[in-house]
Every structure is written in C-alpha cells, then in structure tokens.
C-alpha positions, 0 to 999 in steps of 0.5 A: 508517515502512518498509514492513516496519513498516506490514506488523507493524503491519496483522498487530497490528491482525489485518488478513488478508493477503488484504485488501491489495497491498504490492509483492508483498512482503506481502499478496495475491498479486495487486491486484485488489478491495483497497488497494495499495501500490507502489514505482516509479521516478519522474523524479527519486527513488523513487515510492510510489503508493497506490490501490484497483484495482477491475475492472482501474481505479486508483482513489484515487491518491495519490503520495508520495515518502517511505516514512513518509507513504505507509506511513501514509496506508496504515495510516490507510485500514485504521484508518477 
C-alpha cells in the first residue's frame, strides 16, 4: 500500500481529512491533536513515522522502514 492508496482508503471509509495528517500531502494542514504519518530520512533508509500529537507532544510513536506496513498500521488505527 502506498500513501496515496492510504488516502483513498480513508476517503472510502468517509473519514474527514481534518481528522488526520499525512506528510502535508493529504489530510489536515497541521498535525495537532490527530494521528499523523510523516516520511523522513533515517540513518540508512527512508523512515515512516506514525504518531499522535497532543498539546505539542508526540505520543504512540511507531517507526517503520516499509511504506506498506506504515500505511496499514495507520489505516488500522482508524478502523478500530
């Protein structure tokens, strides 16, 4: 699954874009008080970081090196 496919799946579930943040590409314009998925350069590879930001603090941080795993994890959080 790619980030674009994740976005399509969230739309299919009728989840408002204001309820999530995906790398500034999809969803809300900021990551405050919502689940977020960002892409960053790690030491050896690209990393995908999932977190929930509340009051300026990141919580429930998960780091993935695989885009599919990161997207599936993000989607599962909305299905629960």
